[in-house]
N, C-alpha and C positions, 0 to 999 in steps of 0.2 A: 272824130279821130284827133288824137293829140298831135300837135305840130310843135317842133322844137327847132330853133336855129342856133347855130354855133359859129364862133369865129373860125375863119379858115386856118388860122395859126394860133398856137398858144401865146398868151401874153401875160405879163405880170402887171396887176393892177397897182395903182397908187393907193396904198392902204390908208384908211382914215387913222388919225391919231388914236382914237378909241372907237371900237366897234359898238360897245355899249359902255355907259358910265361905269367907272370903277374897274375896268379891265384894260390893262395895257398890253398890246400885242408884242410878242417876241418876234425876232426876225424870221422870215419865212426861209425854208431851205432853198439851196441853190438850184435844185432840179426844177425844170419848167413845170408850171401848174396849168393844167387844162381847165379853163373856166367856161362855164356855159354862158352863151350870149343870146339866149332867148329861151323861151319856155313853152310849155304845152298850151294847147287849146282844148279844153273839154267843157262842153256846155250841154247838160241834159239833167233832168231830174234835180234841178237846183233846190238846195235845202237851206233853210235858215238855221244858224248855229246858236243864235241868241247869246246869252251871257254864260253859257256852259263851258266855254273854252278855258282851259287851264294851262298856264305856262309856267314851267319850273325854272328856278334860277339857273342862269347859264354858268357852267363851270366845266372843268375837264372831266368831272365825275358825273355830271348830270346835264345832259343835253337833250331835253325832251319837251315837246309840246303835245298836248292832247286836245282833241275835240270830241264831240259825242261819238264819232265813228272812227277816228284816226289817231295815230300817234307818230311822232317823229323822234328818232333816236340817233345817237352818234354812230358814225361808221367805224368799222374795224377792218383790218386787212382781210379777215376771214369772210367779209361780205363781197369779195370780188365776184363770185359766181352770180350773186343777185344783180349787181350792177351790170355785169357783162350780159346777163340774160335780158335785162331791160333794154340796153342800147344796141344789142346785136339784132333786135327784132326789126325787120325792114319797115314795119308800120310806124315804129318810133323814129327810125332814121329818116322817114319821109319829110320831116320838117327841117332837116339840117341841110346845109350845102352838101352837094354830092361829092364827097371825098372818101374813097374807100379806106384810106389810112386812119380815118377817125374811128373806125369800128374794129380795129384789130385788138387782140388781147393786150398787147403792150400799151396801146393808146388808152384803153379803158382802165388799165392798171394805174397809169399816170393820172387819169382823172380822179380815181379813188384816192390816190396819194394827195392830190390837191385838196379834195374835200377834207381829208383827215388833217392836213396841215392848217387849213382854215379854221376848223373847229378847235384845234389845239392852241392856235395862236390868237384867234379872234373871238372864240366862243360862239361862232355861228358859221353856217355853211348851208349847202343844199342837203339837208339831212335825209337819212333813210326813212321812208314813209311806209307804214303798215296799217292794216286794220287793227282795231282794238284787240282782236284775238291773236295778233302777231303775224298775220298773213302779209307778206311783202307785196306792195303794190306800186312802188316807185320812189321818188325823191322830191323834196320840196324845201325851200328855205331862202336865205339871203346870202349874197356874196358881194364883196366890194366891187364898185363900178366906177373907178376913177374919182379922185378927190375924196370928198366926204360922202358920196352917194353910195347907196346900197341897192342892188338889183334883186328883185324877187324872181324866183324861178321854180318850176315844178315839171315833172314828167311822170306820167301815169301809164302803167302797163295797159295795153289795149283791152285785155280781158276784164279790166276794172274801170274802163271808161264808161261814160254815160250815166253816172249815178251822182253827179254833183260833187265829187271829191275835190276837184280843182277849186271851185268856189269856196268850199268849206275850209280847206287848208289855207288858201290864200287870204281869206277873210281873217282867219285866226292869226296868221303871221303878220298881217298888216295891223291888226288891232294891237298886238303886243309891241310891234316896232314903233308905233306912234307914241308909246309911253316912254321911249328911250331916245328917239331921234326926232329932229324937226321934220314935219311932213314933207317939205320940199326936197329932202335928201333921199326920199324913197321913190324908186323908179321901176319901170318895167317896160317891156316892148314885145311886139308880136310881128310876124310877117305881115306886110301891108295888106295882102289879100286874104288873110286869115281872120275872117270876121268873127268866128266863134271865140278865138282867143282874145280878140279885142273886146268882145262883149264881156268876157270874164273880168278883164282889167277894169272896164267901166263899171261893172256890177260891184266891185269891191271899193269903188270910189276914186279911181285914178282918172285923170283928165288927159285927153289927147293933146300933145304938145307940138307935134309935127312929124315929118318923115325924116328918117336917118338911114343911111346905108350901114348895115352892121353885118359883118361876115360876108361882104360882097353882095348882100341882098337887101332890098328896100324893106324897112320896118316902120311900123307905127310906134312912136315913142310916147310913153305915158309917165305922168308924175302925179303924186298926191298933192292936191292943192293945199295952200296954207289955210 
């Protein structure tokens, strides 16, 4: 089962001067942005994606990463029902701190606004994730995590868990990010007792750095080694 942890309250990250080389971010809107502070754990049917991953140039008009089975696309306001359906599922909520206000329609609408602001200002976010045939299955990508760090995150709908999608998309995201950012700036974390999620982080090459309390819950913090 996917487990996702989230900060108890929204916060604005200290944005890096450049998310990717050649892209200068514009100021973020004044509205609070709800940012994910942990990600899923899915570990089953692990598949190797080899060198078939394709990453398109980041821009406001083209925000897409493809793997053999998956695609990531930019969000639009019309995608609210998809994101609400994902995060209103109690099985997805199980990995978050138990706050009912996190799952209201206004809260998820604010989360979507945050994703759209990130992709428009930084050229990256936790993008909309689909199968190659267009079937929506969740979200995955990078978001700022204080200073120059980027945090990888993903959430997969329960009916699509158990097929190795988490490792496939996380491997592709990490492979591309390493081309643009120093490895030590790429981080991730999982609930301390969520061994499945920790195994995913370890499988894509991240190293356990220690325990941190994130969102009021103990997490295992990982970083890509230099």
